[in-house]
C-alpha positions in Angstrom: 18.8 9.0 10.0 16.3 7.3 11.9 14.1 10.3 11.9 13.8 10.2 8.3 12.7 6.7 8.3 10.1 7.7 10.9 9.0 10.6 8.8 8.8 8.5 5.7 6.5 5.9 7.4 4.3 8.6 9.0 4.1 10.2 5.6 3.1 7.0 3.9 0.3 6.1 6.5 -1.0 9.7 6.3 -1.2 9.9 2.4 -3.1 6.3 2.6 -5.5 7.7 5.4 -6.1 10.5 2.9 -6.8 8.5 -0.1 -8.9 5.7 1.9 -12.2 7.7 2.2 -11.7 9.1 -1.3 -11.5 5.6 -2.9 -14.3 4.2 -0.6 -16.8 7.2 -1.6 -16.1 6.4 -5.2 -16.8 2.6 -4.8 -19.9 3.3 -2.6 -22.6 4.0 -5.2 -21.2 1.3 -7.7 -21.5 -1.6 -4.9 -24.9 -0.7 -3.5 -24.2 2.0 -1.3 -24.8 0.2 2.1 -22.6 0.9 5.3 -21.1 -2.7 4.9 -19.3 -1.4 1.8 -17.8 1.5 3.4 -16.7 -0.9 6.5 -15.2 -3.3 4.2 -13.3 -0.6 2.4 -11.9 0.7 5.6 -11.0 -2.7 6.7 -9.2 -3.6 3.3 -7.1 -0.4 3.5 -5.8 -1.0 7.2 -5.1 -4.8 6.4 -3.2 -3.6 3.2 -1.3 -1.0 5.5 -0.5 -3.8 8.0 0.8 -6.1 5.4 3.0 -3.7 3.7 4.5 -2.8 7.2 4.8 -6.7 7.9 6.7 -6.9 4.3 9.2 -4.1 5.0 9.7 -5.5 8.2 10.6 -8.8 7.6 12.6 -8.1 4.3 14.8 -5.7 6.4 15.2 -8.3 9.0 16.3 -11.4 7.2 17.7 -9.7 4.1 21.2 -7.9 3.6 21.1 -4.4 2.5 22.3 -5.5 -0.8 19.8 -8.3 -1.1 17.1 -6.0 -0.2 17.9 -3.8 -3.4 17.4 -7.0 -5.6 14.3 -8.2 -3.9 12.6 -5.0 -3.8 13.6 -4.3 -7.5 12.2 -7.6 -8.7 8.9 -6.8 -6.7 8.8 -3.3 -8.5 9.8 -4.8 -12.0 7.0 -7.5 -11.7 4.5 -4.7 -10.9 5.7 -2.8 -14.2 5.3 -6.1 -16.6 1.6 -6.2 -15.2 0.4 -2.6 -16.8 -1.9 -2.5 -19.1 -1.6 -1.1 -22.7 -4.4 1.0 -22.4 -3.7 4.6 -23.3 -5.6 7.4 -21.5 
């Protein structure tokens, strides 16, 4: 079971590293196209990844498994309620 968790974490990190340059390249022209924009984007994604790992570590360390379900469910429910009503 541990190998499954390791693979899930590695897959999540790999997907972030694939998406990171794509979003940075899209933001580059809109924000001036300087190297500082590229560097700031990369630092943001690395910080977001680290914050996500810290959040998951803290939740698994201090919450019981039953409480984790409620905690993460509340967080996901909160994300769903902030969705805009725009139709694409």
